[in-house]
Backbone bond lengths (Angstrom), bond angles and torsions (degrees), N, CA, C in turn:
res aa  C-N    CA-C-N  psi(-1)  N-CA   C-N-CA  omega(-1)  CA-C   N-CA-C  phi
1 X - - - 1.511 - - 1.575 108.62 -
2 X 1.345 117.56 127.13 1.426 122.56 178.68 1.505 107.94 -87.95
3 X 1.338 112.68 138.62 1.528 115.83 177.12 1.527 107.46 -161.05
4 X 1.375 114.19 158.89 1.467 123.10 171.99 1.479 112.13 -97.34
5 X 1.282 119.81 119.86 1.452 122.41 -177.75 1.558 110.26 -66.01
6 X 1.302 116.96 -39.21 1.461 124.61 179.16 1.538 110.58 -112.02
7 X 1.304 121.07 57.07 1.443 124.90 -170.40 1.524 109.73 -61.63
8 X 1.301 118.70 -23.83 1.492 121.81 -177.72 1.569 110.27 -67.45
9 X 1.321 117.87 -11.74 1.452 120.95 177.76 1.563 109.70 -65.73
10 X 1.350 117.17 -23.18 1.422 115.54 -179.71 1.600 113.20 -67.96
11 X 1.311 114.12 -15.94 1.476 114.28 176.62 1.522 114.63 -67.98
12 X 1.332 116.45 -11.23 1.477 121.91 175.83 1.506 112.18 -85.29
13 X 1.253 116.73 0.78 1.522 120.80 -175.22 1.532 112.78 -59.76
14 X 1.327 121.41 -42.08 1.468 121.33 -179.20 1.582 115.49 -80.60
15 X 1.331 118.22 9.64 1.438 116.88 179.49 1.574 116.27 -57.56
16 X 1.335 116.12 -40.96 1.486 114.56 178.19 1.537 112.86 -61.78
17 X 1.319 118.92 -33.47 1.439 122.89 177.45 1.533 109.78 -63.99
18 X 1.315 116.95 -44.80 1.479 124.33 -179.59 1.582 108.16 -59.97
19 X 1.262 117.41 -43.41 1.423 122.64 -179.73 1.574 108.53 -66.27
20 X 1.385 117.77 -40.52 1.437 123.44 -177.59 1.527 110.41 -61.74
21 X 1.310 116.02 -40.89 1.462 122.32 -171.51 1.542 111.04 -94.93
22 X 1.321 119.22 10.88 1.422 119.86 174.50 1.608 109.62 -72.13
23 X 1.302 118.24 140.09 1.444 118.57 -178.11 1.512 113.15 -56.08
24 X 1.337 115.53 138.15 1.488 120.14 179.82 1.426 113.73 -67.46
25 X 1.315 119.37 151.02 1.434 123.34 179.15 1.527 108.79 -72.15
26 X 1.383 117.36 137.85 1.418 122.99 -179.24 1.542 109.36 -61.40
27 X 1.299 116.77 135.36 1.509 116.80 176.49 1.533 113.50 -65.22
28 X 1.349 111.86 141.20 1.419 120.66 179.85 1.506 111.21 -107.92
29 X 1.338 120.17 125.72 1.475 121.98 179.98 1.458 106.47 -71.29
30 X 1.320 115.18 130.07 1.439 121.76 178.12 1.511 109.86 -151.02
31 X 1.317 115.11 162.47 1.451 117.99 -179.01 1.496 107.02 -69.47
32 X 1.300 116.43 134.29 1.437 122.70 -179.90 1.517 109.20 -108.02
33 X 1.316 116.46 139.53 1.428 123.95 176.06 1.517 106.91 -88.95
34 X 1.312 117.88 113.47 1.461 121.42 179.68 1.543 111.00 -99.20
35 X 1.268 115.48 123.49 1.517 118.32 174.56 1.491 106.24 -110.22
36 X 1.312 115.71 122.72 1.463 120.48 -177.33 1.521 112.95 -63.55
37 X 1.292 118.63 -38.02 1.443 119.38 -173.39 1.525 107.28 -136.85
38 X 1.321 119.30 126.50 1.420 125.87 174.12 1.544 110.74 -119.15
39 X 1.283 119.21 143.82 1.420 121.92 173.60 1.484 108.04 -53.29
40 X 1.300 114.42 150.25 1.496 120.54 179.45 1.502 112.02 -60.61
41 X 1.310 117.18 -34.80 1.446 119.70 -175.51 1.484 113.96 -70.06
42 X 1.385 119.60 -18.49 1.399 121.05 -176.77 1.612 109.84 -103.66
43 X 1.325 114.47 -2.80 1.484 115.90 174.47 1.511 109.72 -74.23
44 X 1.411 114.00 141.81 1.440 118.79 176.98 1.480 110.17 -78.50
45 X 1.278 114.33 126.52 1.478 121.76 -179.54 1.538 106.66 -113.07
46 X 1.312 113.96 128.07 1.480 118.15 177.87 1.481 108.63 -68.38
47 X 1.342 114.61 137.39 1.423 120.83 177.72 1.539 108.28 -74.79
48 X 1.321 113.56 148.07 1.484 113.79 173.85 1.513 113.55 -71.51
49 X 1.379 117.79 158.38 1.470 119.09 -177.51 1.533 112.55 -53.39
50 X 1.347 117.08 -40.52 1.485 118.06 -179.19 1.548 111.73 -58.65
51 X 1.274 116.54 -40.13 1.471 120.12 -178.19 1.596 110.88 -67.54
52 X 1.324 110.16 -37.30 1.521 112.90 176.53 1.453 114.09 -65.22
53 X 1.333 116.95 -38.35 1.476 121.10 174.71 1.463 113.07 -62.73
54 X 1.224 115.64 -42.08 1.519 121.37 -179.93 1.586 107.71 -62.22
55 X 1.363 113.11 -50.39 1.471 115.57 178.63 1.501 113.69 -58.55
56 X 1.341 118.47 -42.94 1.402 122.64 -177.88 1.567 111.41 -67.83
57 X 1.330 116.82 -36.98 1.474 121.87 175.55 1.542 112.14 -62.59
58 X 1.332 112.56 -47.28 1.562 116.04 178.99 1.493 111.80 -65.42
59 X 1.361 117.92 -37.43 1.443 118.72 -176.29 1.509 108.98 -72.50
60 X 1.435 117.52 -34.48 1.467 118.76 174.27 1.482 113.92 -63.40
61 X 1.293 116.12 -41.38 1.480 118.05 179.48 1.512 110.96 -63.51
62 X 1.394 115.29 -38.70 1.473 117.84 -179.33 1.534 109.81 -66.39
63 X 1.303 119.94 -38.51 1.413 122.76 179.34 1.555 113.11 -69.67
64 X 1.347 115.13 -35.95 1.494 116.15 174.81 1.554 109.75 -69.08
65 X 1.322 117.20 -35.54 1.480 117.30 179.38 1.561 109.16 -68.19
66 X 1.306 119.60 -38.61 1.438 121.29 178.16 1.536 110.78 -64.83
67 X 1.291 119.91 -42.43 1.448 122.65 179.79 1.552 108.33 -64.12
68 X 1.363 114.99 -45.04 1.484 118.46 -178.82 1.554 109.75 -62.20
69 X 1.307 119.80 -38.87 1.519 120.83 176.67 1.530 110.21 -66.19
70 X 1.335 117.31 -38.77 1.508 121.37 -179.51 1.523 110.91 -64.04
71 X 1.374 116.76 -34.73 1.459 121.61 179.66 1.531 113.64 -73.41
72 X 1.299 117.60 -1.66 1.518 123.08 175.83 1.479 110.91 54.57
73 X 1.355 120.15 72.83 1.455 121.76 173.79 1.534 106.68 -70.29
74 X 1.338 113.95 143.73 1.437 121.04 -178.88 1.559 107.28 -151.54
75 X 1.327 114.90 162.46 1.467 123.61 177.48 1.498 107.21 -119.62
76 X 1.365 115.40 122.87 1.453 121.92 178.77 1.514 107.04 -103.96
77 X 1.333 114.15 121.84 1.456 120.14 -179.08 1.571 108.29 -78.42
78 X 1.341 113.36 -177.40 1.467 119.77 178.93 1.467 107.62 -74.44
79 X 1.423 119.09 152.80 1.442 122.98 179.44 1.470 110.71 -64.08
80 X 1.376 114.75 135.13 1.414 122.95 177.06 1.544 113.56 -117.84
81 X 1.326 115.80 124.47 1.467 120.04 -179.59 1.531 111.73 -79.48
82 X 1.339 115.45 125.96 1.462 119.96 177.84 1.497 107.86 -113.57
83 X 1.355 116.16 122.50 1.486 117.99 178.16 1.509 109.62 -69.92
84 X 1.306 115.31 135.91 1.482 123.13 -175.46 1.543 108.68 -110.92
85 X 1.276 115.12 135.86 1.510 121.71 173.11 1.506 110.68 -147.09
86 X 1.224 115.48 152.77 1.470 120.46 -178.81 1.494 112.61 168.71
87 X 1.344 116.85 -165.00 1.433 124.28 178.99 1.549 111.11 -117.74
88 X 1.255 116.43 157.23 1.455 119.62 172.94 1.496 104.75 -113.35
89 X 1.332 115.70 113.51 1.496 124.68 -175.95 1.566 108.23 -119.30
90 X 1.321 112.26 119.53 1.514 117.46 169.59 1.508 107.81 -100.26
91 X 1.305 116.63 133.55 1.491 121.09 -179.39 1.540 109.26 -112.98
92 X 1.298 117.58 124.17 1.481 121.73 -178.55 1.490 108.25 -114.30
93 X 1.297 117.51 120.55 1.468 124.21 -174.62 1.547 110.77 -112.92
94 X 1.292 118.20 130.12 1.391 122.52 177.29 1.567 111.53 -76.48
95 X 1.347 116.24 129.10 1.495 120.32 177.21 1.483 109.96 -120.68
96 X 1.349 119.62 28.03 1.455 120.63 177.58 1.546 111.04 -73.84
97 X 1.300 115.93 167.85 1.465 125.49 -172.06 1.524 110.19 -57.74
98 X 1.320 120.88 -34.38 1.501 119.73 -178.24 1.492 115.35 -70.86
99 X 1.342 117.37 -8.55 1.465 121.13 179.59 1.594 108.77 -75.26
100 X 1.340 118.90 -6.39 1.440 117.75 179.14 1.508 110.80 -89.15
101 X 1.352 121.12 -0.86 1.456 121.68 175.32 1.456 111.62 -63.07
102 X 1.294 120.78 122.39 1.440 126.10 -174.69 1.562 110.76 -91.51
103 X 1.338 113.12 68.39 1.473 117.25 177.39 1.548 109.92 -111.86
104 X 1.307 118.82 20.17 1.483 122.47 178.42 1.543 110.11 -114.03
105 X 1.321 114.29 157.53 1.498 119.54 178.07 1.531 108.00 -129.07
106 X 1.334 112.64 132.79 1.486 119.33 177.39 1.578 105.40 -132.11
107 X 1.314 110.55 115.90 1.535 117.13 179.94 1.517 110.81 58.14
108 X 1.373 114.88 42.90 1.452 122.46 176.83 1.538 113.74 72.95
109 X 1.308 117.62 9.84 1.464 120.69 -178.34 1.528 111.20 -114.72
110 X 1.317 116.78 132.97 1.464 120.68 -179.16 1.551 109.58 -73.58
111 X 1.349 115.88 125.56 1.412 121.87 -177.97 1.568 107.96 -139.28
112 X 1.345 116.30 166.77 1.418 122.29 178.84 1.532 108.53 -77.38
113 X 1.344 113.98 174.97 1.421 120.16 -175.45 1.515 111.47 -68.34
114 X 1.267 117.91 -40.78 1.507 120.62 179.91 1.498 112.48 -63.35
115 X 1.315 115.14 -39.86 1.469 119.91 -179.22 1.571 109.36 -67.14
116 X 1.328 118.70 -33.82 1.448 115.62 175.78 1.468 112.09 -72.06
117 X 1.325 117.99 -34.70 1.472 122.86 178.24 1.567 108.31 -64.00
118 X 1.272 115.65 -41.25 1.572 117.66 177.01 1.469 110.82 -64.00
119 X 1.242 120.80 -44.66 1.494 123.21 -179.98 1.503 114.04 -58.74
120 X 1.363 115.47 -42.64 1.449 120.67 -179.54 1.541 112.99 -78.27
121 X 1.316 114.45 -44.27 1.471 119.73 -174.52 1.588 110.28 -68.93
122 X 1.328 117.97 -30.28 1.454 118.14 -176.18 1.494 108.87 -63.98
123 X 1.356 120.27 -37.97 1.443 124.14 178.37 1.535 108.37 -71.99
124 X 1.332 115.78 -41.71 1.478 122.24 175.92 1.519 111.69 -53.05
125 X 1.333 114.76 -48.62 1.508 119.49 -177.92 1.514 109.95 -63.59
126 X 1.323 120.29 -42.12 1.421 120.78 -178.37 1.461 114.87 -67.97
127 X 1.384 116.86 -19.10 1.442 120.54 176.64 1.493 113.92 -82.52
128 X 1.317 117.29 -10.41 1.461 120.01 -175.66 1.555 112.56 -84.65
129 X 1.299 114.70 52.76 1.531 118.39 179.66 1.521 108.75 -67.74
130 X 1.366 115.54 127.34 1.396 121.23 -179.92 1.489 113.68 92.15
131 X 1.323 118.53 -10.20 1.479 121.82 178.01 1.521 111.79 -96.81
132 X 1.318 114.54 151.84 1.476 118.63 172.82 1.467 107.67 -97.16
133 X 1.315 116.79 132.16 1.438 125.27 -175.90 1.524 111.87 -118.53
134 X 1.282 115.57 140.75 1.459 121.68 173.11 1.526 110.94 -128.29
135 X 1.302 120.38 158.63 1.454 124.42 -175.97 1.513 110.60 -130.98
136 X 1.350 114.92 129.88 1.466 120.13 176.66 1.550 106.29 -126.89
137 X 1.366 115.81 137.35 1.423 121.45 170.99 1.517 108.72 -112.34
138 X 1.273 116.10 145.16 1.508 122.52 -177.18 1.482 110.69 -143.46
139 X 1.357 115.46 145.84 1.398 125.92 166.77 1.586 108.58 -158.26
140 X 1.345 119.74 -97.22 1.469 114.41 175.52 1.520 111.43 -68.35
141 X 1.358 114.04 -25.53 1.474 120.84 174.10 1.516 107.79 -148.10
142 X 1.273 117.13 179.81 1.482 122.52 179.76 1.510 110.30 -117.89
143 X 1.297 113.55 142.74 1.497 119.27 177.74 1.478 109.73 -142.81
144 X 1.290 115.19 150.05 1.441 122.57 -175.93 1.540 108.39 -86.05
145 X 1.299 119.46 117.88 1.481 125.25 179.28 1.497 108.84 -89.76
146 X 1.315 120.23 -37.67 1.437 122.70 -179.20 1.502 111.06 -145.12
147 X 1.276 124.55 122.85 1.449 125.45 174.59 1.483 112.11 -68.98
148 X 1.340 121.02 168.39 1.456 123.66 179.25 1.475 110.28 -55.97
149 X 1.306 118.55 123.73 1.448 123.35 -176.38 1.516 111.21 -149.88
150 X 1.362 113.77 156.58 1.449 115.58 173.44 1.626 112.27 -87.23
151 X 1.259 114.59 -2.66 1.432 120.32 -179.64 1.481 115.70 -79.00
152 X 1.316 116.52 80.95 1.473 121.27 -170.86 1.558 111.09 -69.51
153 X 1.301 117.36 -29.78 1.500 118.17 -179.57 1.551 109.36 -66.84
154 X 1.310 115.41 -39.24 1.522 117.94 179.97 1.568 109.50 -65.55
155 X 1.302 117.81 -43.23 1.477 121.19 -178.60 1.536 108.79 -64.86
156 X 1.376 117.12 -40.65 1.476 119.34 177.32 1.504 112.22 -64.63
157 X 1.357 116.61 -39.18 1.483 119.64 177.83 1.514 112.35 -65.88
158 X 1.343 117.77 -41.10 1.424 121.45 177.17 1.518 113.95 -62.61
159 X 1.311 113.72 -37.62 1.506 117.48 177.08 1.523 106.96 -68.82
160 X 1.328 120.56 -42.89 1.389 120.20 -176.37 1.551 111.77 -65.07
161 X 1.328 119.96 -25.64 1.438 124.96 -176.89 1.555 110.87 -88.05
162 X 1.347 118.66 -1.81 1.422 121.05 -177.68 1.526 113.16 -71.01
163 X 1.271 119.48 149.20 1.460 126.86 -175.52 1.504 110.98 -127.79
164 X 1.310 118.75 140.94 1.401 124.59 176.66 1.554 110.17 -69.28
165 X 1.308 116.43 132.86 1.435 121.38 -175.26 1.520 116.91 82.80
166 X 1.332 114.04 8.70 1.464 121.38 -176.89 1.543 111.83 -59.15
167 X 1.335 114.49 -37.57 1.463 120.93 -177.59 1.547 112.19 -121.13
168 X 1.354 116.44 23.25 1.436 117.44 -178.69 1.564 114.57 121.97
169 X 1.339 115.64 -175.49 1.421 118.48 -176.07 1.529 113.89 -114.76
170 X 1.359 118.31 -11.30 1.462 124.07 -175.72 1.516 110.07 -93.52
171 X 1.357 116.84 -164.98 1.394 120.32 -174.11 1.548 110.66 -141.54
172 X 1.288 112.71 109.74 1.485 119.18 -177.79 1.613 109.85 -105.06
173 X 1.301 114.92 79.05 1.465 120.82 -173.57 1.536 105.00 -71.04
174 X 1.325 121.43 -41.52 1.446 121.59 -178.30 1.538 113.10 -63.24
175 X 1.292 116.87 -40.36 1.475 122.00 176.52 1.541 112.09 -58.44
176 X 1.408 112.87 -43.33 1.517 116.65 -174.12 1.571 107.44 -68.04
177 X 1.363 118.59 -39.11 1.477 121.12 176.38 1.570 108.71 -64.62
178 X 1.296 115.20 -44.99 1.512 114.93 -177.73 1.524 113.61 -65.56
179 X 1.312 116.89 -33.70 1.455 120.02 173.66 1.518 115.17 -63.47
180 X 1.292 112.51 -44.85 1.461 117.70 177.34 1.467 114.83 -63.63
181 X 1.368 117.26 -36.04 1.488 120.52 175.64 1.489 110.19 -67.77
182 X 1.300 119.99 -36.56 1.425 123.06 174.69 1.467 112.57 -58.94
183 X 1.325 119.84 -44.53 1.420 125.83 -176.17 1.556 110.01 -71.94
184 X 1.345 116.68 -28.91 1.542 118.16 177.51 1.549 111.52 -77.92
185 X 1.370 118.83 -21.02 1.408 120.93 -176.76 1.523 112.05 -60.52
186 X 1.287 121.33 -30.27 1.456 124.21 178.05 1.475 112.76 -78.81
187 X 1.316 121.78 -3.95 1.420 121.85 178.62 1.442 108.44 -107.48
188 X 1.340 117.49 116.82 1.461 127.15 -177.08 1.537 111.05 -71.71
189 X 1.262 115.81 -49.95 1.441 120.71 -179.22 1.577 109.15 -114.50
190 X 1.318 113.06 105.41 1.470 119.96 -172.01 1.535 109.25 -157.51
191 X 1.382 111.88 152.89 1.464 118.74 175.24 1.486 110.17 -75.58
192 X 1.347 118.37 -27.20 1.443 126.40 179.05 1.556 109.32 51.66
193 X 1.327 115.03 69.19 1.445 125.92 177.14 1.434 115.04 -108.64
194 X 1.318 122.21 124.25 1.403 124.82 174.92 1.499 111.72 -115.37
195 X 1.330 116.99 123.89 1.450 125.78 176.98 1.546 106.87 -102.55
196 X 1.294 118.36 110.25 1.423 122.68 -174.40 1.594 112.19 -112.29
197 X 1.287 117.21 122.60 1.491 119.15 -179.03 1.527 109.33 -117.00
198 X 1.348 115.12 128.15 1.465 121.06 -177.44 1.457 106.96 -150.03
199 X 1.342 115.89 163.07 1.470 121.99 178.06 1.620 111.63 -121.22
200 X 1.268 112.88 10.12 1.454 113.87 -173.56 1.504 115.32 -143.74
201 X 1.347 116.94 -143.16 1.419 122.71 176.84 1.505 110.83 -128.97
202 X 1.334 118.26 169.23 1.488 120.28 -177.98 1.545 109.80 -73.41
203 X 1.325 117.47 117.63 1.446 123.27 -179.28 1.475 116.10 -124.82
204 X 1.364 117.91 2.12 1.436 124.61 -174.10 1.540 108.42 -155.72
205 X 1.300 113.69 173.89 1.458 119.30 173.38 1.533 114.65 106.77
206 X 1.325 115.93 167.97 1.523 119.61 -178.13 1.463 110.60 -98.12
207 X 1.326 118.96 -12.82 1.473 122.09 177.55 1.508 113.84 -118.08
208 X 1.291 121.60 128.65 1.437 122.58 -179.48 1.574 109.34 -79.63
209 X 1.293 116.59 153.82 1.452 118.51 179.67 1.497 113.01 -55.82
210 X 1.314 117.39 -33.38 1.447 119.52 176.53 1.483 113.14 -64.35
211 X 1.283 118.41 -43.85 1.484 121.72 174.82 1.501 111.53 -64.47
212 X 1.315 117.71 -40.26 1.421 119.39 178.15 1.508 114.81 -66.93
213 X 1.389 115.48 -28.39 1.389 122.21 178.13 1.521 109.13 -68.26
214 X 1.344 118.74 -41.41 1.460 124.33 -178.98 1.465 109.33 -64.04
215 X 1.327 116.84 -42.49 1.507 122.29 178.67 1.475 107.74 -64.63
216 X 1.289 123.13 -42.98 1.452 124.35 -179.98 1.506 112.84 -61.68
217 X 1.247 118.66 -41.35 1.431 123.45 -179.64 1.496 108.71 -69.82
218 X 1.344 119.43 -42.86 1.477 124.28 176.86 1.532 113.68 -60.17
219 X 1.344 115.25 -33.08 1.450 117.05 -176.67 1.475 113.70 -105.23
220 X 1.314 116.96 7.87 1.502 122.48 173.93 1.530 112.72 68.60
221 X 1.311 116.22 37.99 1.516 121.90 178.04 1.535 106.23 -95.75
222 X 1.322 115.01 130.55 1.456 120.29 178.88 1.504 107.90 -100.46
223 X 1.380 114.61 128.33 1.527 121.07 -179.23 1.451 111.13 -101.58
224 X 1.316 116.30 133.08 1.514 121.33 168.98 1.512 101.66 -117.79
225 X 1.350 114.54 111.41 1.467 118.80 179.26 1.437 110.34 -101.83
226 X 1.363 116.84 145.07 1.408 124.63 -177.22 1.577 109.75 -129.70
227 X 1.301 117.09 113.79 1.474 120.80 171.51 1.441 114.93 -87.68
228 X 1.381 113.50 116.60 1.455 118.09 -174.35 1.556 113.09 -104.51
229 X 1.371 113.41 135.35 1.516 117.89 -178.80 1.459 111.24 146.55
230 X 1.317 116.90 142.49 1.423 120.56 175.01 1.525 113.41 -75.67
231 X 1.326 117.35 160.60 1.506 123.75 -179.82 1.504 107.98 -81.83
232 X 1.315 119.75 -31.53 1.452 119.93 -177.08 1.488 110.08 -145.06
233 X 1.350 114.35 150.26 1.459 118.69 179.42 1.480 106.72 -154.36
234 X 1.320 115.71 141.13 1.487 125.27 -175.83 1.624 105.39 -91.10
235 X 1.378 112.66 123.58 1.497 117.33 179.20 1.507 105.99 -121.98
236 X 1.394 114.67 158.78 1.448 119.66 177.90 1.529 107.70 -105.12
237 X 1.287 116.21 132.82 1.473 123.48 177.35 1.456 112.08 -131.55
238 X 1.335 117.88 -179.05 1.475 121.22 -179.85 1.541 110.14 -69.57
239 X 1.369 115.34 -15.16 1.532 121.55 179.10 1.520 109.50 -97.79
240 X 1.319 119.41 7.11 1.472 121.91 178.99 1.551 108.94 103.34
241 X 1.354 113.60 -169.63 1.453 119.28 -178.69 1.542 109.91 -80.11
242 X 1.334 116.14 140.16 1.454 119.95 177.41 1.582 108.94 -152.35
243 X 1.288 112.95 156.92 1.476 120.17 -178.15 1.440 108.42 -90.55
244 X 1.389 116.12 140.03 1.437 122.00 175.67 1.548 107.33 -134.68
245 X 1.341 115.10 162.70 1.485 119.69 173.52 1.502 108.40 -99.83
246 X 1.352 117.68 104.62 1.447 120.37 -179.35 1.593 116.95 -71.82
247 X 1.356 114.61 -8.13 1.405 124.12 -175.98 1.502 113.09 -108.53
248 X 1.329 116.24 21.44 1.477 120.74 -175.53 1.489 113.22 -65.05
249 X 1.375 116.79 -25.11 1.424 122.42 -179.50 1.532 113.65 -90.56
250 X 1.293 117.36 0.06 1.409 122.09 177.53 1.515 113.08 -71.47
251 X 1.309 117.90 120.68 1.469 123.68 -172.77 1.555 106.28 -92.23
252 X 1.348 117.15 80.43 1.453 119.96 -175.43 1.515 109.93 -71.60
253 X 1.294 120.90 -33.93 1.476 123.06 177.91 1.515 109.91 -58.09
254 X 1.361 117.78 -46.11 1.448 120.09 -177.06 1.505 111.70 -67.84
255 X 1.386 116.16 -40.83 1.485 118.13 -178.92 1.489 109.52 -69.94
256 X 1.305 121.38 -30.71 1.485 124.55 179.82 1.552 107.83 -68.65
257 X 1.323 116.72 -46.25 1.441 120.52 -178.70 1.519 109.76 -65.79
258 X 1.263 119.40 -38.97 1.486 120.22 179.38 1.534 111.02 -64.57
259 X 1.263 119.09 -38.83 1.452 123.92 -178.97 1.542 110.63 -73.12
260 X 1.295 117.91 -52.27 1.458 123.50 -171.29 1.513 110.74 -67.88
261 X 1.317 117.44 -35.60 1.481 120.80 -177.21 1.502 110.52 -73.25
262 X 1.275 118.21 -12.98 1.559 119.95 179.83 1.506 108.02 -108.33
263 X 1.334 121.23 3.61 1.420 123.95 -177.70 1.501 114.51 88.10
264 X 1.339 116.15 12.77 1.483 118.75 -178.48 1.529 109.21 -97.83
265 X 1.366 112.91 -146.48 1.455 119.25 -175.43 1.513 107.71 -160.89
266 X 1.335 115.40 143.12 1.402 126.07 178.73 1.511 111.64 -94.17
267 X 1.348 119.07 132.43 1.471 124.58 179.29 1.412 110.68 -119.15
268 X 1.305 118.31 140.13 1.485 123.45 176.90 1.555 109.48 -105.09
269 X 1.264 116.91 110.74 1.481 121.36 -178.70 1.422 111.51 -99.39
270 X 1.315 118.37 87.97 1.491 124.92 174.33 1.505 115.80 -78.54
271 X 1.314 113.66 -19.70 1.503 122.35 175.14 1.535 108.93 -154.52
272 X 1.280 113.50 -175.68 1.481 120.72 -175.94 1.611 108.27 -68.69
273 X 1.297 114.67 -37.39 1.467 116.73 -176.48 1.507 112.65 -62.45
274 X 1.365 114.83 -43.69 1.442 122.25 -173.48 1.613 108.18 -70.00
275 X 1.273 115.77 -28.85 1.451 119.94 178.46 1.496 113.34 -64.96
276 X 1.336 116.38 -32.94 1.412 121.30 178.44 1.528 118.51 -68.48
277 X 1.343 115.05 -3.53 1.455 120.83 179.56 1.549 110.75 -66.27
278 X 1.244 114.93 -24.78 1.490 119.67 -177.13 1.532 109.22 -66.00
279 X 1.362 119.81 -26.58 1.401 121.87 -179.27 1.517 114.73 -51.32
280 X 1.312 114.66 -55.67 1.492 119.66 -175.60 1.462 113.19 -64.24
281 X 1.366 115.13 -31.54 1.493 118.81 -178.56 1.587 109.16 -71.30
282 X 1.251 115.61 -47.55 1.500 119.13 178.10 1.501 113.10 -64.45
283 X 1.380 117.84 -33.83 1.412 117.44 175.90 1.489 116.83 -65.52
284 X 1.389 115.59 -16.92 1.428 122.51 177.13 1.515 115.04 -76.64
285 X 1.306 115.05 -18.26 1.464 121.53 -178.14 1.545 107.46 -65.11
286 X 1.304 114.04 132.54 1.471 117.25 177.31 1.524 111.61 -73.40
287 X 1.365 117.66 123.87 1.469 117.09 175.71 1.503 109.54 -67.91
288 X 1.349 116.42 151.68 1.453 120.66 178.15 1.498 108.26 -108.04
289 X 1.300 112.24 154.43 1.510 121.23 -176.87 1.538 105.85 -82.00
290 X 1.329 115.90 131.42 1.411 121.59 178.69 1.461 109.94 -110.12
291 X 1.333 115.09 179.37 1.454 122.55 174.10 1.520 108.85 -61.90
292 X 1.329 119.79 129.51 1.419 122.26 -176.77 1.531 111.12 -65.54
293 X 1.337 113.42 147.01 1.453 118.55 177.39 1.534 108.47 -107.28
294 X 1.324 113.30 149.43 1.456 119.98 -179.85 1.535 113.50 -108.42
295 X 1.369 114.12 141.26 1.430 120.46 176.59 1.497 109.54 -135.89
296 X 1.349 116.24 156.02 1.454 119.40 174.60 1.461 107.68 -117.91
297 X 1.375 115.14 124.40 1.523 120.68 175.25 1.495 108.59 -54.47
298 X 1.351 115.47 134.54 1.480 119.08 178.02 1.520 106.90 -125.97
299 X 1.400 111.63 132.43 1.434 120.98 177.84 1.493 110.61 -122.31
300 X 1.332 115.94 115.09 1.477 118.98 177.37 1.537 112.75 -72.95
301 X 1.333 114.42 137.00 1.505 120.54 -179.24 1.547 113.51 -118.96
302 X 1.320 117.96 3.60 1.485 121.50 -173.83 1.500 113.43 -60.44
303 X 1.335 117.27 -26.88 1.525 120.21 -174.59 1.545 112.63 -68.71
304 X 1.330 117.59 -20.14 1.470 121.27 179.82 1.539 110.17 -70.41
305 X 1.373 118.28 -56.60 1.487 117.07 176.57 1.518 113.64 -64.21
306 X 1.382 113.47 -33.26 1.518 119.74 179.52 1.515 110.09 -59.17
307 X 1.399 115.47 -46.87 1.459 118.73 179.12 1.527 111.50 -63.74
308 X 1.326 120.42 -36.30 1.376 124.11 176.94 1.521 111.98 -63.40
309 X 1.396 113.38 -45.31 1.550 116.78 179.01 1.505 110.34 -64.15
310 X 1.324 118.13 -38.50 1.485 117.90 179.48 1.485 112.56 -67.39
311 X 1.325 116.38 -34.72 1.449 119.78 -179.55 1.563 108.58 -69.19
312 X 1.250 118.49 -44.97 1.479 122.66 -179.42 1.502 109.33 -65.77
313 X 1.289 120.51 -39.01 1.476 122.81 176.40 1.530 112.34 -65.13
314 X 1.319 117.72 -40.27 1.486 121.13 174.86 1.558 109.31 -65.01
315 X 1.302 115.52 -41.47 1.488 118.56 179.93 1.548 112.22 -63.17
316 X 1.318 117.73 -41.49 1.451 121.59 179.54 1.545 109.84 -71.81
317 X 1.319 117.10 -32.49 1.469 117.34 -179.15 1.578 111.23 -74.09
318 X 1.309 118.16 -30.71 1.412 124.18 179.97 1.573 111.37 -80.53
319 X 1.332 116.60 -21.39 1.464 119.31 -175.64 1.542 113.60 -59.85
320 X 1.328 121.00 -45.48 1.446 118.08 -179.35 1.573 109.85 -66.87
321 X 1.291 118.17 -38.31 1.452 121.95 177.73 1.507 111.28 -59.38
322 X 1.267 116.41 -47.91 1.511 120.24 179.91 1.539 108.64 -65.62
323 X 1.310 117.95 -39.79 1.523 119.32 -178.64 1.533 106.69 -64.77
324 X 1.313 116.66 -43.99 1.460 116.69 178.98 1.539 115.89 -60.78
325 X 1.366 115.62 -41.04 1.444 120.29 174.88 1.485 111.66 -60.21
326 X 1.351 118.24 -45.57 1.446 122.37 -178.23 1.533 110.05 -61.08
327 X 1.400 115.40 -47.28 1.484 118.20 -179.95 1.489 110.59 -63.44
328 X 1.320 117.72 -38.19 1.500 118.69 -179.30 1.510 110.10 -62.72
329 X 1.345 117.00 -42.81 1.435 119.76 -178.85 1.532 110.12 -68.83
330 X 1.342 116.93 -36.23 1.430 117.19 177.07 1.521 113.33 -65.98
331 X 1.362 116.60 -38.42 1.475 118.48 177.42 1.517 111.48 -64.32
332 X 1.365 116.93 -38.59 1.455 118.70 -179.95 1.529 110.99 -63.53
333 X 1.382 111.61 -39.64 1.494 117.58 178.94 1.486 111.16 -60.35
334 X 1.385 114.97 -49.20 1.421 122.40 -176.22 1.558 109.16 -63.58
335 X 1.326 116.97 -39.91 1.460 120.31 179.67 1.530 111.71 -63.20
336 X 1.327 115.34 -38.92 1.517 120.10 178.45 1.518 110.40 -63.69
337 X 1.360 114.18 -39.68 1.478 114.33 -178.11 1.495 113.94 -66.91
338 X 1.402 115.65 -34.86 1.418 119.99 175.47 1.472 113.93 -62.49
């Protein structure tokens, strides 16, 4: 089906006529330079009526072509059904105060835990072609930052804009799981996979991890939990430099139980490299067939009238130059004959 995407551009068609009928500027008396004799090639010669008609016709065609190109002509093909399949992944990221501990390294640079998660998850998100992704942030409570969507760029941007302490300083793991389960309930055919990243233990929220675990099992939600944090870190104190365990509050037993009881797996992310292990495991999940989506092939046609308009514009621009050269040669010839 042929159509104009910007059909309203045709309303600009009479603009040349409006300019033509504008009242002429009042003549201003000024000193005129009178030259008694001019070479014949520089004298203005009125064009014959036939030449004016040809010029007007060509200019009109050029203006019509320009308007047609501006209206964006395009051809829409018949609707085509595309079978859709993929996974539904909800990602829950801990934004509690402990995530600001800078015990991680990215490209040889010391960064905090959230910065490391951003650097790894941004690549992970872009690799999820065909998957629907959602994003949850949690601390004192959990809130949905992005519902399940195919727009991976938006999810990655929202993750990059997250800040530590945005929703508090504590860790509501149970609330994050409960919120993800609630979002999955509206999806009839779904893998229902939750990837939860945290560096601590449940210290806040209205739902305990045990209650959230029961809900996850009842609703068929698979949990992949990731404990973030290094095993040792050198700190400076009044007694000198000493090694400490910055992840001593990480409840690995609880995270392991949550994952394994739902058919998932617990990962220990001591650095950026170990966090990437989740890639291969999630790639093993069988994508499910979803309701097919329809699309209509679109072919833009604007460049045809645009090329014609440019050609006519070039032709009209070169016409005075060519006429001047012809007249100049004619004058030289006539001068030689005299």
